[in-house]
C-alpha positions as CSV (number, residue, x, y, z in Angstrom):
1,M,6.5,-19.3,17.0
2,P,7.2,-15.5,16.8
3,R,5.7,-13.1,19.3
4,G,2.8,-11.0,18.2
5,S,4.8,-8.0,18.4
6,D,6.9,-9.4,15.6
7,Y,4.0,-8.9,13.2
8,I,3.2,-5.7,11.6
9,L,-0.1,-7.2,10.4
10,N,-2.1,-10.0,11.9
11,F,-5.5,-11.2,10.5
12,Q,-7.3,-13.7,12.9
13,N,-10.2,-15.7,11.6
14,V,-11.3,-12.7,9.4
15,S,-14.4,-13.0,7.3
16,H,-15.8,-10.4,5.0
17,K,-18.9,-10.5,2.7
18,F,-21.2,-7.9,0.9
19,K,-24.5,-7.7,-0.8
20,Q,-24.8,-7.6,-4.5
21,G,-28.6,-7.2,-5.3
22,E,-30.2,-10.2,-3.7
23,S,-27.0,-12.2,-3.3
24,V,-24.4,-12.2,-0.6
25,I,-20.9,-12.5,-1.8
26,K,-18.4,-14.0,0.5
27,V,-15.0,-12.6,-0.2
28,L,-12.9,-13.7,2.7
29,N,-13.6,-16.9,4.8
30,S,-11.9,-17.2,8.3
31,V,-8.7,-15.9,7.0
32,N,-5.6,-16.3,9.2
33,F,-2.5,-14.2,8.0
34,Q,0.6,-12.7,9.6
35,L,3.2,-10.4,8.1
36,K,6.5,-9.9,9.9
37,N,8.3,-6.7,10.3
38,N,10.6,-5.8,7.4
39,C,9.0,-8.4,5.1
40,I,7.6,-7.9,1.5
41,A,4.8,-10.2,0.5
42,A,3.1,-10.7,-2.8
43,L,-0.5,-11.4,-2.9
44,I,-1.6,-13.1,-6.2
45,G,-5.0,-14.3,-7.2
46,S,-7.6,-13.9,-10.1
47,S,-9.6,-10.9,-10.7
48,G,-12.5,-10.8,-8.1
49,S,-10.7,-13.1,-5.7
50,G,-10.6,-10.6,-3.0
51,K,-7.1,-9.0,-3.2
52,S,-8.5,-5.5,-3.1
53,T,-10.9,-6.3,-0.4
54,F,-8.0,-7.7,1.8
55,L,-5.8,-4.6,1.3
56,H,-9.0,-2.4,2.1
57,L,-9.4,-4.3,5.4
58,A,-5.6,-4.0,6.2
59,G,-5.7,-0.3,5.3
60,L,-8.5,0.3,7.6
61,L,-10.9,1.5,4.7
62,E,-13.4,-1.3,5.6
63,K,-14.2,-3.3,8.7
64,P,-14.4,-7.1,8.7
65,N,-17.7,-8.8,9.4
66,N,-16.0,-11.2,11.7
67,G,-12.6,-11.9,13.3
68,K,-9.7,-9.5,14.5
69,I,-7.3,-7.4,12.6
70,L,-4.1,-6.3,14.5
71,I,-1.8,-3.6,13.2
72,K,1.5,-3.3,15.3
73,N,0.0,-5.6,17.8
74,K,-3.1,-3.5,18.3
75,I,-6.7,-4.5,17.5
76,V,-8.0,-2.1,15.0
77,N,-11.5,-3.4,14.2
78,N,-13.4,-1.1,16.5
79,L,-11.2,2.1,16.3
80,N,-13.3,5.2,16.0
81,N,-13.0,7.2,12.7
82,S,-10.5,9.6,14.3
83,D,-8.1,7.0,15.6
84,R,-8.4,5.1,12.2
85,T,-7.4,8.1,10.3
86,M,-4.5,8.6,12.7
87,M,-3.4,5.0,12.1
88,R,-3.6,5.3,8.4
89,R,-1.6,8.6,8.6
90,N,1.2,7.4,10.8
91,S,1.6,3.8,10.0
92,L,0.3,3.1,6.5
93,G,1.2,4.1,3.0
94,F,-0.8,3.3,-0.2
95,V,0.0,2.7,-3.7
96,Y,-2.8,2.1,-6.3
97,Q,-3.2,0.9,-9.9
98,K,-5.0,4.2,-10.6
99,I,-2.7,7.0,-9.9
100,Y,-4.5,9.4,-7.5
101,L,-2.4,12.6,-7.9
102,L,-3.9,16.1,-7.6
103,P,-3.9,17.5,-11.1
104,E,-3.3,21.1,-10.0
105,F,-0.4,20.3,-7.8
106,T,3.2,19.8,-9.0
107,A,5.1,16.6,-8.3
108,L,6.7,18.1,-5.3
109,E,3.3,19.5,-3.8
110,N,1.8,16.0,-4.4
111,V,4.5,14.2,-2.5
112,I,4.6,16.6,0.6
113,I,0.6,16.3,1.2
114,P,1.2,13.5,3.9
115,Q,3.9,15.5,5.6
116,V,1.8,18.6,5.7
117,I,-1.2,16.7,7.1
118,K,1.0,15.1,9.8
119,G,2.0,18.7,10.8
120,V,5.6,18.7,9.6
121,R,7.0,22.0,8.8
122,K,6.7,22.8,5.1
123,N,10.4,23.5,4.5
124,I,11.4,20.1,6.1
125,A,8.7,18.3,4.1
126,L,10.0,19.9,0.8
127,D,13.6,18.9,1.6
128,R,12.5,15.3,2.2
129,A,10.3,15.2,-1.0
130,R,13.1,16.7,-3.1
131,N,15.6,14.1,-1.9
132,I,13.2,11.1,-2.5
133,L,12.1,12.3,-6.0
134,S,15.6,13.0,-6.9
135,S,16.7,9.5,-5.9
136,M,13.9,8.2,-8.2
137,G,15.2,10.0,-11.1
138,L,12.8,12.9,-11.1
139,K,15.2,15.8,-10.1
140,N,14.2,17.7,-13.3
141,R,10.5,17.0,-12.9
142,L,9.9,18.4,-9.4
143,N,7.8,21.4,-10.7
144,H,6.0,19.5,-13.4
145,R,2.2,18.8,-13.0
146,P,0.9,15.3,-13.7
147,S,-0.6,16.1,-17.0
148,S,2.9,16.6,-18.3
149,L,4.4,13.4,-16.9
150,S,4.4,9.9,-18.3
151,G,2.5,7.1,-16.4
152,G,5.7,5.7,-15.0
153,E,6.8,9.1,-13.8
154,Q,3.4,9.7,-12.1
155,Q,3.6,6.3,-10.4
156,R,7.1,7.1,-9.0
157,I,5.5,10.3,-7.6
158,A,2.8,8.0,-6.0
159,I,5.4,5.8,-4.5
160,A,7.3,8.7,-3.2
161,R,4.1,10.1,-1.6
162,A,3.5,6.6,0.1
163,I,6.9,6.4,1.6
164,I,7.5,10.0,2.8
165,N,6.1,9.6,6.2
166,K,8.1,6.4,6.8
167,P,5.1,4.2,7.4
168,D,5.5,0.7,9.0
169,L,3.4,-0.9,6.2
170,I,3.0,-0.3,2.5
171,L,-0.1,-1.5,0.8
172,A,0.1,-1.6,-3.1
173,D,-2.7,-2.6,-5.1
174,E,-1.5,-3.6,-8.7
175,P,1.0,-0.9,-8.8
176,T,2.2,-1.8,-12.3
177,G,-1.3,-2.7,-13.7
178,N,-1.6,0.3,-16.0
179,L,2.0,0.5,-17.2
180,D,3.7,-1.0,-20.2
181,S,6.4,-3.8,-19.8
182,S,9.4,-1.6,-19.6
183,S,7.7,0.7,-17.3
184,S,6.4,-2.0,-15.2
185,E,9.9,-3.4,-14.6
186,L,11.3,-0.1,-13.7
187,I,8.5,0.7,-11.1
188,S,8.5,-2.8,-9.7
189,D,12.3,-2.5,-9.0
190,L,11.9,1.2,-7.7
191,L,9.0,0.2,-5.4
192,L,10.9,-2.8,-3.9
193,N,14.0,-0.8,-3.3
194,S,12.1,2.0,-1.8
195,I,10.4,-0.3,0.7
196,K,13.6,-2.0,1.6
197,S,15.6,1.1,2.2
198,S,12.9,2.5,4.3
199,N,13.1,-0.7,6.5
200,T,9.3,-1.1,6.2
201,S,6.9,-4.0,5.4
202,A,4.7,-4.3,2.4
203,I,1.9,-6.4,0.8
204,I,1.8,-6.0,-3.0
205,A,-1.3,-7.4,-4.6
206,T,-0.3,-8.1,-8.3
207,H,-1.0,-10.2,-11.4
208,S,2.6,-9.8,-12.3
209,L,4.5,-13.1,-11.6
210,E,7.8,-11.3,-12.3
211,L,7.0,-8.8,-9.5
212,A,5.6,-11.3,-7.1
213,E,8.9,-13.5,-7.5
214,K,11.0,-10.6,-6.4
215,C,9.2,-10.3,-3.2
216,D,10.3,-12.2,0.0
217,L,6.9,-14.3,0.1
218,I,4.2,-15.1,-2.1
219,Y,0.5,-15.8,-1.0
220,K,-2.3,-16.8,-3.1
221,I,-6.0,-15.8,-2.4
222,D,-8.4,-18.5,-3.7
223,N,-11.9,-19.3,-2.5
224,G,-11.9,-16.9,0.3
225,K,-8.8,-18.3,1.8
226,I,-5.0,-17.0,1.8
227,I,-2.5,-19.9,1.1
């Protein structure tokens, strides 16, 4: 069995529920899950099965009701807000179905935000962002604002923003969900290639079997369990 340090993410008997009116909805039920370093895993399941909740817990956006979550072999359940923010900033990258770009910022300015927050000098951050965006075919879109870019171009910018800090783990929630089939295939390949070239790990929640089959591993979430 691999040592704990071989895992970037480790769920140990994690359960999570929430209230909806008078009802209690159990989303995750004693989940055990491990993701090795430099591994890309797809997470599939029906709508409402708990894929997004799982990513929120892994991304330190929520706390589990029970169990332990370890990132880089460190228990993160009870980290204070400051330490959770630092962990997200230094170790995690996020890609969403809804593309959260700042509309008043250019492509280049959107991508450097994580670097600026991290304290990287602006000229260094700009050079990194230019290189990443150029490698994604956006060399001529650096100074364009989101409103003048296609959905596929905007998602490429979101991916660039997610990887610029060289995180240990990328969490992607339906990254191709709002794209047409041709853009979806392009973004899938670009996302996977970006993750691999960064030597990072990733969990990609998706309804796309085509995208899932390109990942190293496929997990399914069903009835509160990951199998």
